[in-house]
N, C-alpha and C positions, 0 to 999 in steps of 0.2 A: 331126087328132090323130096324132102320130107313132106308129109301130109300137113303138118302145122304151117310150113312155109306156103304151101298151096292155099290153105284156108285163109291165111293172113292176106295173101294177094287177092283172093276173091272178095274178101271183106273190104279191103281197101278200094277195090274197083266199085263195089256196090256203094260204099260210103261216098266216094267222089262223084259217082253218077247221081245219087240222090241229092247231094249238096249242090251240084251244078244245076240240076233240074229245078229245084226249089228256088235257087237264086235267080235263075233265068226267068222263071215264071213271075217272080216278084219284081224284077228290074227290067226285063226285056233286052238286056245287054249281054251279049256273049262274052265280051271282055271282062265285064264286072262279075258275071257269074263264074267265069273261070278263075278269076282272082280269089273270090270268096271260097270256091270249092277247094282251092289249094291252100289258102291261109288257115282256114278253119281247122283242118286236122292237125296242123302244126301247133296251133294254140291249144287244142284239146290235148295233145301229147304232153305239152308243158304243164298244163293244169292237172293232168292225170299223175304226173310225177310228184307234184306237191301234195296232191290228194293222198297218194300212197305213203308219202313221208309222214303226213299228219296221222294216218291210221296206224303206222308203225309206232309212233309215240303213244297213241291212245292204248294200243295193245300191250305196250311195255309197262304201263302203269300197274301197280298192284290193284287187285279188286277192292272196291269200297268195303270197309268193315272187316278187312282181313287181318289187320293188325300184326301182332307178333307171330301168329301161326304161319302167316304167309312168309314172313322173313325167315323163320326157321326152315321152311321148305326150300327157300332159295339158297340158303347157306349149304344145304345138303348137296346141291348140284354144283357148287363152286369148286 
């Protein structure tokens, strides 16, 4: 098993434990806390995907004020 996979598993465990604990302390309900602890990471994963897509678009734009010099540089790599 790779170290990255182990680290991912331990991070997920910590994330779910913290989420469950906070939700339980706020609601007093094991069922509600469990639901929140499971749903929140899924929503975060979807949000992260769209966050990454937005940053890819931002990074793909030419730098401001770069004009024709930037275009010439791009043509050289085509």
